[in-house]
VEXRO-979772 format. One record per atom (N, C-alpha, C): x, y, z. Coordinates in steps of 0.1 Angstrom, whole numbers, padded with zeros to 4 digits, always signed. Layout:
XYZ...
This chain:
+0960-1740-0843+0951-1742-0832+0958-1748-0820+0969-1756-0823+0976-1763-0813+0970-1776-0810+0973-1782-0799+0969-1795-0796+0954-1795-0792+0946-1803-0798+0932-1804-0795+0929-1810-0781+0938-1818-0776+0936-1825-0764+0948-1824-0755+0954-1812-0753+0966-1810-0746+0965-1816-0731+0953-1815-0726+0951-1820-0712+0948-1835-0711+0947-1841-0722+0943-1855-0722+0954-1864-0726+0956-1875-0719+0967-1884-0723+0962-1893-0734+0971-1894-0744+0967-1902-0756+0978-1912-0758+0974-1925-0760+0984-1935-0763+0985-1938-0778+0995-1945-0782+0996-1950-0795+0996-1938-0805+1004-1928-0803+1005-1916-0811+1005-1920-0826+0997-1913-0834+0997-1916-0848+0987-1927-0852+0982-1934-0843+0972-1945-0847+0958-1939-0848+0950-1947-0855+0936-1943-0856+0929-1941-0843+0931-1950-0833+0925-1948-0820+0930-1935-0813+0942-1931-0815+0947-1919-0808+0941-1907-0815+0938-1908-0828+0932-1897-0835+0917-1895-0830+0911-1907-0828+0897-1906-0823+0897-1901-0808+0907-1905-0800+0907-1900-0787+0908-1885-0786+0916-1879-0795+0918-1865-0796+0904-1859-0800+0897-1865-0810+0885-1859-0814+0874-1861-0804+0874-1870-0795+0864-1872-0785+0862-1860-0777+0872-1852-0775+0871-1840-0766+0869-1827-0773+0870-1826-0786+0868-1814-0793+0858-1817-0805+0847-1810-0805+0838-1812-0816+0842-1803-0828+0836-1806-0840+0838-1798-0852+0834-1784-0850+0823-1782-0842+0818-1768-0839+0829-1761-0831+0835-1768-0821+0845-1761-0813+0858-1758-0822+0861-1767-0831+0872-1765-0840+0870-1752-0849+0858-1751-0854+0854-1739-0862+0855-1726-0853+0849-1727-0841+0849-1715-0832+0863-1711-0828+0872-1720-0827+0886-1717-0823+0895-1713-0834+0891-1715-0847+0899-1712-0858+0894-1703-0869+0889-1691-0865+0883-1682-0876+0894-1678-0886+0906-1678-0882+0917-1674-0892+0919-1685-0902+0918-1697-0898+0919-1708-0908+0907-1709-0917+0895-1706-0912+0883-1705-0921+0884-1694-0931+0889-1682-0926+0890-1670-0935+0900-1673-0946+0911-1680-0943+0921-1683-0953+0918-1694-0962+0908-1702-0959+0904-1713-0967+0911-1726-0963+0920-1725-0953+0927-1737-0948+0918-1747-0941+0907-1742-0936+0897-1750-0929+0883-1748-0936+0877-1759-0941+0865-1757-0948+0855-1768-0943+0842-1764-0944+0831-1773-0940+0824-1778-0952+0821-1791-0953+0813-1796-0964+0798-1792-0962+0791-1790-0972+0777-1787-0971+0770-1799-0964+0760-1797-0956+0754-1808-0949+0744-1817-0957+0750-1825-0965+0742-1834-0974+0744-1848-0971+0753-1852-0962+0757-1866-0960+0749-1872-0948+0746-1885-0950+0740-1893-0939+0751-1900-0932+0749-1903-0919+0759-1909-0911+0756-1924-0910+0766-1933-0913+0764-1947-0912+0776-1953-0904+0776-1965-0900+0786-1972-0893+0786-1968-0878+0794-1975-0870+0793-1974-0856+0802-1963-0850+0810-1956-0859+0818-1945-0854+0813-1932-0860+0805-1925-0853+0800-1912-0858+0811-1901-0858+0821-1903-0850+0832-1894-0849+0844-1900-0856+0850-1893-0866+0862-1899-0873+0871-1887-0878+0883-1891-0879+0893-1881-0884+0905-1889-0890+0912-1883-0899+0923-1889-0905+0927-1882-0918+0939-1885-0923+0944-1880-0936+0936-1885-0947+0934-1877-0957+0925-1880-0968+0932-1887-0980+0925-1897-0986+0929-1903-0998+0917-1900-1008+0920-1894-1019+0908-1891-1028+0907-1900-1040+0895-1902-1045+0892-1911-1056+0880-1905-1063+0881-1906-1076+0869-1901-1084+0865-1912-1094+0852-1916-1092+0847-1927-1100+0832-1923-1104+0826-1931-1113+0812-1929-1116+0805-1942-1119+0797-1946-1109+0788-1958-1110+0796-1970-1113+0809-1971-1108+0817-1982-1110+0826-1983-1097+0826-1994-1090+0833-1995-1077+0846-2003-1077+0851-2006-1088+0863-2014-1088+0875-2007-1081+0877-1995-1084+0888-1987-1077+0885-1985-1062+0872-1984-1059+0869-1982-1044+0873-1995-1037+0869-2006-1042+0873-2019-1036+0888-2021-1036+0895-2017-1046+0909-2019-1047+0916-2011-1035+0911-1998-1033+0917-1990-1023+0915-1996-1009+0903-2001-1007+0899-2006-0993+0906-2020-0990+0911-2026-1000+0919-2038-0998+0933-2035-0993+0937-2022-0994+0950-2018-0989+0949-2015-0974+0960-2015-0967+0961-2011-0953+0957-1996-0952+0947-1993-0943+0942-1979-0942+0951-1970-0934+0957-1976-0924+0966-1968-0915+0959-1955-0910+0946-1956-0906+0939-1945-0901+0935-1934-0911+0936-1937-0924+0932-1927-0934+0917-1928-0937+0912-1917-0944+0898-1916-0947+0898-1916-0963+0890-1925-0969+0888-1925-0983+0877-1916-0986+0879-1906-0995+0869-1897-0999+0867-1899-1014+0855-1904-1017+0851-1908-1030+0841-1899-1037+0845-1893-1048+0836-1885-1056+0829-1894-1066+0817-1898-1062+0810-1907-1071+0800-1899-1080+0804-1886-1082+0796-1877-1091+0782-1874-1086+0780-1877-1073+0766-1875-1067+0755-1884-1073+0759-1895-1079+0749-1903-1085+0740-1910-1075+0727-1909-1078+0717-1915-1070+0711-1927-1077+0718-1933-1087+0712-1943-1095+0717-1957-1091+0727-1958-1083+0732-1971-1078+0742-1968-1066+0745-1979-1059+0754-1978-1048+0768-1981-1052+0778-1973-1049+0792-1976-1052+0799-1982-1040+0793-1984-1029+0799-1990-1018+0789-1999-1011+0793-2011-1007+0784-2020-1000+0791-2026-0988+0784-2035-0982+0788-2041-0969+0802-2048-0969+0804-2056-0979+0817-2064-0980+0829-2055-0980+0830-2044-0989+0842-2036-0989+0843-2028-0976+0832-2024-0969+0832-2017-0957+0838-2026-0946+0834-2039-0945+0840-2048-0936+0855-2049-0938+0859-2050-0951+0873-2051-0954+0880-2038-0950+0874-2026-0952+0880-2014-0948+0882-2013-0932+0872-2018-0925+0873-2019-0911+0884-2027-0906+0885-2039-0913+0896-2049-0909+0910-2044-0913+0910-2035-0923+0923-2030-0928+0927-2017-0922+0920-2012-0912+0924-2000-0904+0921-1987-0911+0911-1986-0919+0906-1973-0925+0898-1966-0914+0900-1953-0912+0892-1946-0903+0878-1944-0907+0876-1942-0920+0863-1939-0925+0863-1938-0940+0851-1937-0945+0848-1935-0960+0837-1925-0962+0840-1915-0970+0830-1905-0974+0827-1907-0989+0814-1909-0992+0810-1912-1006+0800-1901-1011+0804-1894-1021+0795-1885-1028+0787-1893-1038+0778-1901-1032+0770-1911-1040+0763-1919-1030+0759-1931-1034+0751-1940-1025+0758-1952-1021+0753-1958-1010+0758-1971-1004+0746-1980-1004+0749-1993-1001+0739-2003-0998+0744-2012-0987+0735-2021-0983+0738-2030-0972+0739-2022-0959+0730-2013-0957+0731-2004-0946+0731-2011-0933+0723-2021-0930+0724-2028-0918+0738-2034-0915+0744-2040-0925+0757-2045-0923+0767-2034-0920+0766-2023-0928+0776-2012-0926+0774-2006-0912+0761-2005-0907+0759-1999-0894+0764-2008-0883+0767-2021-0886+0773-2030-0876+0788-2029-0876+0794-2022-0885+0809-2021-0886+0814-2010-0878+0826-2012-0872+0833-2003-0863+0841-1993-0872+0834-1985-0880+0841-1976-0889+0831-1964-0892+0836-1953-0896+0827-1942-0899+0824-1941-0914+0812-1940-0918+0808-1939-0932+0799-1928-0934+0801-1920-0944+0791-1909-0948+0788-1911-0963+0775-1909-0966+0771-1911-0980+0758-1902-0982+0755-1899-0994+0743-1891-0997+0730-1899-0994+0730-1912-0996+0718-1920-0994+0721-1935-0996+0711-1943-0994+0713-1957-0997+0705-1961-1009+0709-1971-1016+0702-1975-1029+0705-1990-1030+0694-1998-1034+0696-2012-1034+0704-2018-1047+0705-2010-1057+0712-2014-1069+0727-2013-1068+0734-2023-1072+0749-2022-1071+0755-2015-1083+0767-2010-1081+0774-2004-1092+0780-2014-1102+0784-2009-1113+0790-2018-1123+0804-2022-1118+0810-2032-1124+0824-2036-1120+0832-2037-1133+0831-2027-1141+0838-2027-1154+0853-2023-1152+0856-2015-1142+0870-2012-1139+0875-2002-1149+0867-1995-1156+0871-1985-1165+0869-1971-1159+0878-1962-1162+0877-1948-1157+0880-1947-1142+0881-1935-1138+0883-1933-1124+0897-1927-1122+0899-1918-1112+0912-1912-1110+0915-1913-1095+0928-1916-1092+0932-1917-1078+0941-1905-1075+0940-1901-1062+0948-1891-1057+0947-1877-1064+0935-1874-1069+0933-1861-1076+0924-1852-1068+0926-1839-1070+0917-1830-1063+0902-1832-1068+0893-1832-1058+0879-1834-1061+0871-1823-1055+0859-1821-1060+0850-1811-1054+0837-1818-1051+0834-1819-1038+0821-1824-1033+0815-1816-1023+0802-1815-1022+0795-1807-1012+0800-1793-1011+0803-1787-1023+0807-1773-1023+0821-1771-1019+0829-1781-1017+0843-1780-1012+0853-1787-1020+0864-1781-1023+0875-1787-1030+0883-1795-1019+0886-1807-1023+0894-1816-1013+0906-1822-1021+0917-1821-1014+0929-1826-1020+0935-1838-1012+0941-1847-1019+0947-1859-1013+0957-1854-1003+0958-1860-0991+0967-1856-0981+0962-1846-0971+0950-1839-0974+0945-1830-0964+0939-1839-0953+0933-1832-0943+0927-1839-0931+0912-1837-0931+0905-1848-0927+0891-1848-0925+0888-1850-0910+0878-1842-0905+0873-1843-0892+0858-1844-0893+0851-1854-0887+0837-1855-0888+0831-1859-0875+0819-1853-0872+0811-1858-0861+0796-1855-0865+0787-1856-0855+0773-1854-0858+0770-1840-0863+0778-1830-0861+0776-1817-0866+0780-1815-0880+0789-1823-0885+0793-1822-0899+0807-1826-0902+0812-1822-0914+0825-1827-0919+0833-1815-0922+0846-1814-0916+0855-1804-0919+0867-1810-0927+0872-1801-0935+0885-1804-0943+0895-1794-0939+0907-1799-0936+0918-1790-0931+0930-1793-0939+0937-1782-0943+0950-1784-0950+0961-1789-0941+0959-1787-0927+0968-1792-0918+0962-1801-0907+0970-1809-0901+0965-1818-0890+0963-1810-0878+0950-1808-0874+0947-1800-0862+0947-1808-0849+0951-1821-0850+0950-1829-0838+0964-1831-0832+0974-1823-0836+0988-1825-0831+0991-1813-0822
């Protein structure tokens, strides 16, 4: 597709803020319209529209880190304690609606550590706290019960399938109010 914001000056190349600056000018719908060849080849995919928008950044983008867990959030918390460097944590929580695998404290930590966003195929809690954070979060729903903290099971950096789409570690995520796109390549350069 080329540079999404060729006519716009962007500072701090490679930083999360520069990624957002590029996305401010091109919507996910425009990316889809401009890239039918990438859609046809499967290099650009849209997640099914099942996610709710949380956090103060409805627009987010960044390289993906994948994680697969089920009703246990120890690995989620571990990841968010690392420096995010503008990445997006995509968590396959098995679509569980029985408990929240992400809450306010880890989201505050993710914000402070420079994560661009978090997508959870499962539930979150502490919605008011999360909505006050300067980060983008997507989840299926909210749930007041917390996940277990057994720390057993879970896989890091593995291909996952959520919302009808296979997602691999290192791919790129672009999200706005219209939806979430997954790309094999960085479309913002």
